[in-house]
DRENDO-1510 file (C-alpha; in Angstrom, 1 decimal, always signed):
<recs>
REC; n; res; u; v; w
REC; 1; MET; +121.9; +45.9; +143.5 .
REC; 2; PHE; +122.0; +49.7; +143.5 .
REC; 3; GLU; +118.3; +50.7; +143.5 .
REC; 4; GLY; +116.4; +52.2; +146.3 .
REC; 5; VAL; +117.3; +54.4; +149.2 .
REC; 6; PHE; +121.0; +54.8; +150.1 .
REC; 7; THR; +121.6; +57.0; +153.1 .
REC; 8; ALA; +124.4; +59.5; +152.9 .
REC; 9; ILE; +125.0; +59.0; +156.6 .
REC; 10; VAL; +126.3; +61.7; +158.9 .
REC; 11; THR; +129.5; +61.5; +160.9 .
REC; 12; PRO; +128.6; +62.1; +164.5 .
REC; 13; PHE; +131.2; +63.7; +166.8 .
REC; 14; THR; +131.7; +63.6; +170.5 .
REC; 15; LYS; +131.8; +66.8; +172.6 .
REC; 16; ASP; +135.6; +66.8; +172.3 .
REC; 17; GLY; +135.4; +66.6; +168.5 .
REC; 18; LYS; +136.3; +63.0; +168.0 .
REC; 19; ILE; +134.4; +60.5; +165.9 .
REC; 20; ASP; +131.5; +59.1; +168.0 .
REC; 21; GLU; +131.7; +55.4; +167.2 .
REC; 22; ASP; +128.9; +54.4; +169.4 .
REC; 23; ALA; +126.5; +56.9; +167.9 .
REC; 24; LEU; +127.6; +56.0; +164.4 .
REC; 25; ARG; +127.0; +52.3; +165.0 .
REC; 26; LYS; +123.5; +53.1; +166.4 .
REC; 27; LEU; +122.8; +55.2; +163.3 .
REC; 28; VAL; +123.7; +52.3; +161.0 .
REC; 29; ASP; +121.3; +50.0; +162.8 .
REC; 30; PHE; +118.6; +52.6; +162.7 .
REC; 31; GLN; +119.0; +52.9; +159.0 .
REC; 32; ILE; +119.0; +49.2; +158.3 .
REC; 33; ASP; +116.0; +48.7; +160.7 .
REC; 34; GLY; +114.2; +51.4; +158.6 .
REC; 35; GLY; +114.6; +49.4; +155.4 .
REC; 36; VAL; +117.2; +51.4; +153.5 .
REC; 37; SER; +118.9; +49.7; +150.6 .
REC; 38; GLY; +122.4; +50.8; +151.5 .
REC; 39; LEU; +124.7; +53.2; +153.3 .
REC; 40; VAL; +127.0; +55.9; +152.0 .
REC; 41; PRO; +129.6; +57.1; +154.6 .
REC; 42; VAL; +131.9; +60.0; +154.2 .
REC; 43; GLY; +130.2; +61.9; +151.5 .
REC; 44; THR; +129.4; +65.6; +151.9 .
REC; 45; THR; +126.8; +64.8; +154.5 .
REC; 46; GLY; +129.5; +62.8; +156.4 .
REC; 47; GLU; +131.6; +66.0; +156.6 .
REC; 48; SER; +134.4; +64.3; +154.6 .
REC; 49; PRO; +136.2; +67.7; +154.0 .
REC; 50; THR; +137.1; +68.0; +157.7 .
REC; 51; LEU; +138.1; +64.4; +158.3 .
REC; 52; ASP; +141.8; +63.4; +157.9 .
REC; 53; HIS; +142.6; +60.3; +155.9 .
REC; 54; GLU; +142.9; +58.1; +158.9 .
REC; 55; GLU; +139.5; +59.2; +160.3 .
REC; 56; HIS; +137.9; +59.0; +156.8 .
REC; 57; HIS; +138.9; +55.3; +156.5 .
REC; 58; ARG; +137.9; +54.6; +160.0 .
REC; 59; VAL; +134.4; +55.8; +159.4 .
REC; 60; ILE; +134.2; +53.5; +156.4 .
REC; 61; GLU; +135.4; +50.6; +158.5 .
REC; 62; ILE; +132.9; +51.2; +161.3 .
REC; 63; VAL; +130.0; +51.4; +158.9 .
REC; 64; ILE; +131.0; +48.2; +157.0 .
REC; 65; ASP; +131.6; +46.4; +160.3 .
REC; 66; GLN; +128.3; +47.4; +161.8 .
REC; 67; ALA; +126.3; +46.8; +158.6 .
REC; 68; ALA; +127.8; +43.2; +158.7 .
REC; 69; GLY; +126.7; +42.4; +155.2 .
REC; 70; ARG; +123.0; +43.3; +155.8 .
REC; 71; VAL; +123.2; +46.1; +153.2 .
REC; 72; PRO; +125.9; +47.2; +150.8 .
REC; 73; VAL; +128.2; +50.1; +151.8 .
REC; 74; ILE; +129.1; +52.6; +149.1 .
REC; 75; ALA; +132.2; +54.4; +150.4 .
REC; 76; GLY; +132.8; +58.0; +149.6 .
REC; 77; THR; +136.4; +58.0; +148.4 .
REC; 78; GLY; +136.4; +60.8; +145.8 .
REC; 79; SER; +139.0; +63.5; +145.6 .
REC; 80; ASN; +140.1; +66.3; +143.3 .
REC; 81; CYS; +143.4; +64.4; +143.1 .
REC; 82; THR; +143.1; +61.3; +141.0 .
REC; 83; GLU; +146.0; +59.5; +142.8 .
REC; 84; GLU; +144.5; +60.2; +146.2 .
REC; 85; ALA; +141.1; +58.9; +145.1 .
REC; 86; ILE; +142.8; +55.7; +143.9 .
REC; 87; LYS; +144.5; +55.1; +147.2 .
REC; 88; MET; +141.3; +55.8; +149.2 .
REC; 89; THR; +139.2; +53.6; +146.9 .
REC; 90; ALA; +141.7; +50.7; +147.2 .
REC; 91; LYS; +141.6; +50.9; +151.0 .
REC; 92; ALA; +137.8; +51.0; +150.9 .
REC; 93; LYS; +137.8; +47.8; +148.8 .
REC; 94; GLU; +140.1; +46.1; +151.2 .
REC; 95; ALA; +137.7; +47.0; +154.0 .
REC; 96; GLY; +134.8; +45.4; +152.3 .
REC; 97; ALA; +133.0; +48.3; +150.5 .
REC; 98; ALA; +130.5; +47.2; +147.8 .
REC; 99; ALA; +131.1; +50.3; +145.7 .
REC; 100; SER; +132.7; +53.7; +145.7 .
REC; 101; LEU; +131.1; +57.1; +145.4 .
REC; 102; GLN; +133.4; +59.4; +143.3 .
REC; 103; VAL; +132.6; +63.1; +143.4 .
REC; 104; ALA; +133.4; +65.3; +140.5 .
REC; 105; PRO; +136.8; +66.9; +141.2 .
REC; 106; TYR; +136.2; +70.2; +142.9 .
REC; 107; TYR; +138.0; +73.5; +142.8 .
REC; 108; ASN; +140.5; +72.6; +140.1 .
REC; 109; LYS; +137.5; +72.3; +137.7 .
REC; 110; PRO; +138.7; +69.8; +135.0 .
REC; 111; THR; +137.7; +69.9; +131.4 .
REC; 112; GLN; +135.3; +67.2; +130.2 .
REC; 113; GLU; +138.3; +65.2; +129.0 .
REC; 114; GLY; +139.8; +65.6; +132.4 .
REC; 115; PHE; +136.7; +64.3; +134.0 .
REC; 116; TYR; +136.7; +61.3; +131.7 .
REC; 117; ARG; +140.3; +60.5; +132.4 .
REC; 118; HIS; +139.9; +60.9; +136.1 .
REC; 119; PHE; +137.0; +58.5; +136.6 .
REC; 120; THR; +138.3; +55.9; +134.1 .
REC; 121; THR; +141.7; +55.9; +135.6 .
REC; 122; ILE; +140.2; +55.1; +139.0 .
REC; 123; ALA; +137.9; +52.5; +137.4 .
REC; 124; ASP; +140.9; +50.9; +135.6 .
REC; 125; THR; +143.1; +50.8; +138.7 .
REC; 126; VAL; +140.7; +49.6; +141.4 .
REC; 127; ASP; +138.3; +46.8; +140.5 .
REC; 128; LEU; +135.3; +48.2; +142.4 .
REC; 129; PRO; +132.0; +49.5; +141.1 .
REC; 130; ILE; +131.9; +53.3; +140.9 .
REC; 131; ILE; +129.0; +55.7; +141.3 .
REC; 132; VAL; +129.9; +59.1; +139.8 .
REC; 133; TYR; +128.7; +62.1; +141.8 .
REC; 134; ASN; +127.7; +65.1; +139.7 .
REC; 135; ILE; +127.2; +68.1; +141.9 .
REC; 136; PRO; +128.2; +71.3; +140.0 .
REC; 137; GLY; +126.9; +73.5; +142.9 .
REC; 138; ARG; +129.8; +72.2; +145.0 .
REC; 139; SER; +132.4; +71.1; +142.5 .
REC; 140; GLY; +132.1; +74.2; +140.3 .
REC; 141; LYS; +131.6; +72.4; +137.1 .
REC; 142; ASN; +129.0; +70.1; +135.5 .
REC; 143; ILE; +129.8; +66.7; +134.1 .
REC; 144; GLU; +128.0; +66.9; +130.7 .
REC; 145; ASN; +125.9; +64.1; +129.4 .
REC; 146; SER; +128.3; +63.4; +126.5 .
REC; 147; THR; +131.0; +62.7; +129.1 .
REC; 148; MET; +128.7; +60.7; +131.4 .
REC; 149; LEU; +127.6; +58.5; +128.5 .
REC; 150; LYS; +131.2; +57.7; +127.6 .
REC; 151; LEU; +131.8; +56.9; +131.3 .
REC; 152; ALA; +128.8; +54.6; +131.3 .
REC; 153; GLU; +130.5; +52.4; +128.8 .
REC; 154; HIS; +133.1; +51.4; +131.4 .
REC; 155; THR; +132.2; +48.1; +133.1 .
REC; 156; ASN; +133.2; +49.4; +136.5 .
REC; 157; ILE; +131.2; +52.7; +136.2 .
REC; 158; ILE; +127.7; +51.6; +137.1 .
REC; 159; ALA; +125.7; +54.6; +138.1 .
REC; 160; VAL; +125.5; +58.4; +138.7 .
REC; 161; LYS; +124.3; +60.3; +141.7 .
REC; 162; GLU; +122.8; +63.3; +139.8 .
REC; 163; ALA; +122.6; +66.5; +141.8 .
REC; 164; SER; +122.8; +69.0; +139.0 .
REC; 165; GLY; +119.2; +69.9; +139.6 .
REC; 166; ASN; +118.8; +70.1; +135.8 .
REC; 167; ILE; +115.8; +68.0; +134.9 .
REC; 168; ASN; +116.3; +68.4; +131.2 .
REC; 169; GLN; +119.9; +67.1; +131.5 .
REC; 170; ILE; +118.8; +64.2; +133.8 .
REC; 171; MET; +115.9; +63.3; +131.4 .
REC; 172; ASP; +118.2; +63.2; +128.4 .
REC; 173; LEU; +120.7; +61.1; +130.3 .
REC; 174; ILE; +118.1; +58.5; +131.2 .
REC; 175; LEU; +116.9; +58.4; +127.6 .
REC; 176; LYS; +120.3; +57.8; +126.2 .
REC; 177; LYS; +122.1; +55.7; +128.8 .
REC; 178; PRO; +122.7; +52.0; +128.5 .
REC; 179; ASP; +120.5; +49.6; +130.5 .
REC; 180; SER; +123.4; +48.6; +132.7 .
REC; 181; PHE; +123.9; +52.2; +134.0 .
REC; 182; THR; +121.7; +53.5; +136.9 .
REC; 183; VAL; +120.6; +57.1; +137.6 .
REC; 184; LEU; +120.1; +57.9; +141.2 .
REC; 185; SER; +118.8; +61.3; +142.5 .
REC; 186; GLY; +121.2; +63.3; +144.5 .
REC; 187; ASP; +118.4; +65.6; +145.7 .
REC; 188; ASP; +115.6; +64.4; +148.0 .
REC; 189; ASN; +113.1; +66.9; +146.7 .
REC; 190; LEU; +113.7; +65.7; +143.1 .
REC; 191; VAL; +113.3; +61.9; +143.8 .
REC; 192; PHE; +109.7; +61.8; +142.5 .
REC; 193; PRO; +110.3; +63.4; +139.1 .
REC; 194; ILE; +113.6; +61.7; +138.5 .
REC; 195; MET; +112.1; +58.3; +139.3 .
REC; 196; ALA; +109.0; +59.0; +137.2 .
REC; 197; LEU; +111.5; +59.7; +134.3 .
REC; 198; GLY; +113.3; +56.4; +134.9 .
REC; 199; GLY; +115.7; +56.9; +137.8 .
REC; 200; LYS; +116.0; +54.1; +140.3 .
REC; 201; GLY; +116.3; +55.7; +143.7 .
REC; 202; VAL; +118.2; +58.3; +145.7 .
REC; 203; ILE; +121.3; +58.8; +147.8 .
REC; 204; SER; +119.5; +60.6; +150.5 .
REC; 205; VAL; +120.1; +63.1; +153.3 .
REC; 206; ALA; +116.5; +62.9; +154.6 .
REC; 207; SER; +116.7; +59.2; +155.2 .
REC; 208; ASN; +119.1; +59.9; +158.1 .
REC; 209; ILE; +116.1; +60.8; +160.2 .
REC; 210; VAL; +113.2; +59.0; +158.4 .
REC; 211; PRO; +114.7; +55.9; +156.8 .
REC; 212; ASP; +111.3; +54.1; +157.0 .
REC; 213; ARG; +109.4; +56.8; +155.3 .
REC; 214; MET; +112.0; +57.3; +152.6 .
REC; 215; SER; +112.1; +53.5; +152.0 .
REC; 216; ASN; +108.3; +53.4; +151.6 .
REC; 217; PHE; +108.3; +56.4; +149.3 .
REC; 218; VAL; +111.0; +55.1; +147.0 .
REC; 219; GLY; +109.6; +51.6; +147.2 .
REC; 220; ALA; +106.3; +52.8; +146.0 .
REC; 221; ALA; +107.9; +54.5; +143.0 .
REC; 222; LEU; +110.0; +51.4; +142.1 .
REC; 223; LYS; +106.7; +49.4; +142.1 .
REC; 224; GLY; +105.1; +51.9; +139.8 .
REC; 225; ASN; +102.6; +52.9; +142.5 .
REC; 226; TRP; +102.7; +56.6; +141.5 .
REC; 227; GLU; +99.7; +57.8; +143.4 .
REC; 228; GLU; +101.1; +56.5; +146.7 .
REC; 229; ALA; +104.6; +57.8; +145.7 .
REC; 230; ARG; +103.2; +61.2; +144.9 .
REC; 231; LYS; +101.3; +61.4; +148.2 .
REC; 232; LEU; +104.5; +60.4; +150.2 .
REC; 233; HIS; +106.6; +62.9; +148.2 .
REC; 234; TYR; +104.3; +65.8; +149.2 .
REC; 235; SER; +104.1; +64.6; +152.8 .
REC; 236; LEU; +107.9; +64.7; +153.0 .
REC; 237; LEU; +108.5; +67.8; +151.0 .
REC; 238; PRO; +108.5; +70.2; +154.0 .
REC; 239; LEU; +111.3; +68.0; +155.5 .
REC; 240; PHE; +113.2; +68.0; +152.2 .
REC; 241; ARG; +113.2; +71.8; +152.2 .
REC; 242; ALA; +113.9; +72.3; +156.0 .
REC; 243; ILE; +117.0; +70.1; +155.9 .
REC; 244; PHE; +118.5; +72.5; +153.4 .
REC; 245; ILE; +117.5; +75.7; +155.1 .
REC; 246; GLU; +121.3; +76.0; +155.8 .
REC; 247; THR; +124.2; +74.2; +154.3 .
REC; 248; ASN; +124.1; +70.4; +154.4 .
REC; 249; PRO; +124.8; +68.7; +156.8 .
REC; 250; ILE; +124.1; +71.3; +159.4 .
REC; 251; PRO; +120.3; +71.0; +159.5 .
REC; 252; ILE; +120.2; +67.2; +159.4 .
REC; 253; LYS; +122.7; +66.9; +162.2 .
REC; 254; ALA; +120.6; +69.4; +164.2 .
REC; 255; ALA; +117.5; +67.3; +163.6 .
REC; 256; LEU; +119.2; +64.1; +164.7 .
REC; 257; ALA; +120.5; +66.0; +167.8 .
REC; 258; MET; +116.9; +67.1; +168.6 .
REC; 259; LYS; +115.9; +63.4; +168.6 .
REC; 260; GLY; +118.8; +62.7; +171.0 .
REC; 261; MET; +120.5; +60.4; +168.4 .
REC; 262; ILE; +123.8; +62.4; +168.2 .
REC; 263; GLU; +125.5; +65.4; +169.7 .
REC; 264; GLU; +125.1; +68.6; +167.7 .
REC; 265; ILE; +128.8; +68.9; +167.1 .
REC; 266; TYR; +130.4; +70.1; +163.8 .
REC; 267; ARG; +133.9; +70.8; +162.7 .
REC; 268; LEU; +134.8; +74.3; +161.5 .
REC; 269; PRO; +134.0; +75.7; +159.0 .
REC; 270; MET; +130.7; +74.0; +159.7 .
REC; 271; CYS; +128.9; +75.5; +162.7 .
REC; 272; GLU; +125.6; +75.3; +164.5 .
REC; 273; MET; +122.4; +76.7; +162.9 .
REC; 274; SER; +121.0; +80.1; +163.6 .
REC; 275; SER; +118.4; +80.2; +166.3 .
REC; 276; GLU; +115.7; +81.3; +163.8 .
REC; 277; HIS; +116.4; +78.4; +161.4 .
REC; 278; LYS; +116.6; +75.9; +164.3 .
REC; 279; LYS; +113.2; +77.0; +165.5 .
REC; 280; ALA; +111.8; +76.6; +161.9 .
REC; 281; LEU; +113.4; +73.2; +161.6 .
REC; 282; ARG; +112.0; +72.0; +164.9 .
REC; 283; GLU; +108.5; +73.2; +163.9 .
REC; 284; VAL; +108.7; +71.1; +160.7 .
REC; 285; LEU; +109.9; +68.0; +162.6 .
REC; 286; LYS; +107.0; +68.4; +165.1 .
REC; 287; ASN; +104.4; +68.8; +162.3 .
REC; 288; LEU; +105.7; +65.6; +160.7 .
REC; 289; ASP; +105.6; +63.7; +164.0 .
REC; 290; ILE; +109.4; +63.2; +163.8 .
REC; 291; LEU; +109.7; +64.8; +167.2 .
</recs>
């Protein structure tokens, strides 16, 4: 069920800073028409840090409603407070989410035992499949493989979004994990090597703007068509790099705005791109026939 391309979908805002429901619904349809395997609202790319709890849940509801069962929705309901994560996850389950993305608790930097207790407490309390999100660059601490392998023994903890960038760690995890546990790339530019090592897809930023190309790329890798997958990887690599020229989700929202799909509106402390970076991004999009 959780193999392929899962779009970490942006949260569009109106010019007065409110959630742009119409634009969000159109983005959902654009993703599904592009062949993605699922949608992941209110992750980092969805600007979850600047949404209040009511808005956070409303975005999940909109995405689930618009998807209408066509693809699974993996709701971003993580927190650095275990009790808060439980409450948000329970609400997402009631709304119809197929799974939950649970980020490693950030800022308070738990021990490995703290990580283990955090995720298993959520998994014990809410009967919903959990995808652990390991992103030490944002959370401040790595979930070590010894901890991840213990988590993988829990029946409700089914996968990891690996964004450590450490290929040795990811390779070792894939080698030792149980067959029931899936490794997904958390970095678009590392999808090819991770899938070549045994990963099963990606939770993607790039698919916001090229869902069809990302679906073809990952689909080729899942079929073992490595020559085609390698070709598509290199064709998309300039985009993968350009959408991280500044902090995500600034460039991907700018790219979508250039295509007229959303307003280029952020909530502070996120703000618009520098003119120099925007020019470079536009050039990449033109070269790839996205604009």
